Every structure is written in C-alpha cells, then in structure tokens.
GULUMMAR-960250 format. One line per field, with one value per residue (C-alpha): x, y, z; residue in three letters; residue number from 1. Coordinates in Angstrom, 1 decimal, always signed. Layout:
// residues N
east = [X,...]
north = [Y,...]
up = [Z,...]
r = [ALA,...]
k = [NUM,...]
END
This chain:
// residues 107
east = [+207.3,+205.1,+201.6,+198.8,+196.1,+192.9,+194.7,+197.7,+195.2,+193.6,+197.0,+197.9,+194.5,+194.9,+198.3,+197.1,+193.8,+194.1,+191.2,+188.9,+185.7,+185.8,+182.6,+179.3,+177.1,+173.6,+174.2,+170.7,+172.0,+170.2,+172.9,+171.5,+174.3,+172.8,+175.9,+179.0,+181.9,+185.0,+188.1,+190.5,+192.9,+190.2,+189.3,+192.9,+193.5,+190.3,+191.1,+194.5,+193.1,+190.5,+193.3,+195.4,+192.4,+191.9,+195.5,+195.2,+192.2,+194.4,+192.7,+195.4,+196.1,+193.6,+191.2,+187.5,+185.7,+182.0,+180.5,+176.8,+176.0,+173.6,+175.2,+176.8,+180.2,+181.2,+180.7,+183.2,+185.7,+185.4,+185.5,+188.7,+190.1,+189.6,+191.4,+194.2,+194.8,+195.2,+192.0,+188.9,+185.8,+182.5,+179.5,+176.3,+172.8,+171.2,+167.8,+168.4,+167.6,+170.7,+169.7,+169.9,+173.5,+174.4,+172.9,+174.9,+178.1,+177.5,+176.8]
north = [+96.4,+93.5,+94.4,+92.7,+91.2,+89.4,+86.1,+87.0,+88.0,+84.5,+82.9,+84.8,+83.9,+80.2,+80.2,+81.8,+79.9,+76.7,+74.7,+77.6,+77.7,+80.3,+79.6,+77.8,+76.5,+74.9,+71.3,+70.0,+66.5,+63.7,+62.8,+65.3,+67.8,+71.3,+73.0,+72.2,+74.0,+75.1,+75.8,+78.5,+75.9,+74.3,+77.8,+78.6,+75.2,+75.3,+78.8,+77.6,+74.6,+76.8,+79.2,+76.3,+74.9,+78.3,+78.3,+74.7,+76.0,+78.8,+81.6,+84.0,+87.4,+90.0,+87.6,+88.1,+85.1,+85.3,+83.8,+82.9,+81.7,+82.3,+83.7,+80.6,+79.4,+78.1,+81.6,+83.0,+80.1,+80.7,+84.5,+84.5,+81.7,+84.0,+86.8,+84.6,+83.6,+87.3,+87.3,+89.5,+88.1,+89.3,+88.2,+87.8,+88.3,+84.9,+86.6,+87.5,+85.0,+83.7,+85.6,+88.9,+88.0,+87.3,+90.7,+92.5,+90.8,+91.5,+95.2]
up = [+193.6,+192.5,+191.7,+193.7,+191.6,+192.6,+191.9,+194.1,+196.9,+196.4,+196.7,+199.8,+201.4,+200.5,+202.1,+205.3,+205.6,+203.4,+205.0,+205.8,+203.8,+201.0,+199.1,+199.7,+196.9,+197.5,+196.6,+195.7,+196.0,+197.7,+200.2,+202.7,+202.3,+202.0,+200.6,+198.6,+200.4,+198.7,+200.9,+200.0,+198.7,+196.5,+195.2,+194.3,+192.7,+190.7,+189.4,+188.4,+186.6,+184.8,+183.7,+182.4,+180.5,+178.8,+177.7,+176.3,+174.3,+172.9,+174.9,+175.9,+177.5,+176.4,+174.9,+175.9,+177.5,+177.8,+181.0,+180.9,+184.4,+187.3,+190.4,+191.9,+193.1,+189.7,+188.2,+190.7,+190.0,+186.2,+186.5,+188.5,+186.3,+183.3,+185.0,+186.3,+182.6,+181.7,+179.7,+180.1,+181.7,+180.2,+182.3,+180.2,+181.6,+181.9,+181.6,+178.0,+175.2,+173.3,+170.2,+172.1,+173.1,+169.5,+168.4,+171.0,+169.8,+166.2,+166.8]
r = [MET,THR,ALA,ARG,THR,LEU,PHE,THR,VAL,LEU,GLU,GLU,THR,ALA,ALA,ARG,HIS,PRO,SER,ALA,THR,ALA,LEU,TYR,GLN,PRO,SER,GLY,ASN,LYS,SER,GLY,GLU,LYS,TYR,ARG,LYS,TYR,THR,TRP,THR,GLU,TYR,ARG,ASP,THR,VAL,ARG,ASP,PHE,ALA,CYS,GLY,LEU,ARG,VAL,LEU,GLY,ILE,GLY,LYS,GLY,ASP,ILE,VAL,ALA,LEU,HIS,SER,GLU,THR,ARG,ALA,GLU,PHE,TYR,LEU,ALA,ASP,LEU,GLY,VAL,MET,ALA,ASN,GLY,SER,ILE,ALA,ALA,ALA,LEU,TYR,THR,SER,LEU,PRO,PRO,GLY,ASP,HIS,LEU,GLU,THR,ILE,ALA,ALA]
k = [1,2,3,4,5,6,7,8,9,10,11,12,13,14,15,16,17,18,19,20,21,22,23,24,25,26,27,28,29,30,31,32,33,34,35,36,37,38,39,40,41,42,43,44,45,46,47,48,49,50,51,52,53,54,55,56,57,58,59,60,61,62,63,64,65,66,67,68,69,70,71,72,73,74,75,76,77,78,79,80,81,82,83,84,85,86,87,88,89,90,91,92,93,94,95,96,97,98,99,100,101,102,103,104,105,106,107]
END
C-alpha cells in the first residue's frame, strides 16, 4: 500500500480539479485585480518547482528549511514544496526580530 502524503493529496486534487481555484492572494497591483488566483494545477506545479529548486541547492531529505513569511499564498507554496522535497519546514514568527531567531538557532 502506498502511503498518502500531503503532496500526493495535492496531486490527486490537481488531477480532479485542474482549473479550479486553490488559493487566493491579495494582489495589491494597479491593474484592478483584487486577488492573484492559483489553480490546483499551478499550486502543484509551483510546489514541484520549489522542491526541485531545493534539490539543486543541495537541500535534501531530512534537512531543515526555515520559512520566514507572513501568512500568504507563497508561504503555503513554499511549505508544501519543502515537504515534497522530503525536507522539514520550520516556520519562523515574523514578529520576532532576526537576532532572536539567531539566538534560538544557536541554543
């Protein structure tokens, strides 16, 4: 039996609903669009690209990747990309000053 992971669930959903909207991100652009929409296919493909990029950088299975981001679509894309790579995602609080993050890592 093949284990289901978050990434396999993403792949299944992209196969079933390829053009349905998966994520909305406020755009803030001047073209009048209020939101950037990601389809399930875009979500899956971006996660794959992120995982491949991590591999190119030499980040592998079991390596810890710190994510310092507000709650936004790009965070979810990166978070699942880290997991799809077999790495461990560690979300950092954006409200903490960078020095506090360094102290935590050094401890």
